[in-house]
C-alpha positions in Angstrom: -35.3 -1.9 21.8 -32.2 -0.2 23.2 -32.1 3.6 23.6 -29.2 6.0 24.0 -28.6 8.8 26.3 -26.3 11.5 24.6 -24.5 14.7 25.3 -23.8 17.4 22.9 -21.6 20.4 23.3 -23.3 23.8 21.8 -21.6 26.6 20.1 -22.0 28.7 23.2 -20.1 26.1 25.3 -23.1 24.8 27.1 -24.2 21.0 27.0 -27.4 19.5 26.0 -28.4 16.0 27.0 -31.1 14.0 25.2 -32.1 10.3 24.6 -33.1 8.5 21.4 -33.6 5.1 19.8 -31.6 6.1 16.7 -28.4 7.9 17.7 -27.0 8.6 14.2 -30.3 10.1 13.0 -30.8 12.1 16.0 -27.3 13.7 15.9 -27.5 14.4 12.2 -30.9 16.1 12.9 -29.3 18.2 15.7 -26.4 19.3 13.4 -28.8 20.2 10.6 -31.1 22.3 12.7 -34.2 20.1 12.0 -35.1 19.6 15.8 -36.7 22.9 17.0 -35.5 24.3 20.2 -32.5 25.0 22.2 -29.8 23.3 20.0 -31.1 24.8 16.8 -30.2 28.2 18.0 -26.9 27.2 19.2 -25.3 25.3 16.4 -22.9 23.9 15.5 -23.3 21.2 18.0 -20.4 18.7 18.8 -21.0 15.1 19.7 -19.5 14.5 23.2 -20.8 11.2 24.6 -23.4 8.5 24.3 -24.2 5.3 26.3 -26.7 2.7 25.3 -29.5 1.9 27.9 -31.9 -0.9 27.9 -35.2 1.1 27.7 -36.3 4.6 27.5 -37.5 4.4 31.2 -33.9 3.5 32.3 
């Protein structure tokens, strides 16, 4: 199963990097504030970059 590493730009101008196996669902969750933590407090977030990687460990 492929994974994705992604970068978001937060409302305060800082960046957040994460990984997921479902990029569209994860980005939507960040934008809606569903995921607790750093990005929830710094919305809106803007999608900047993603790259597919073969496994989570990669």
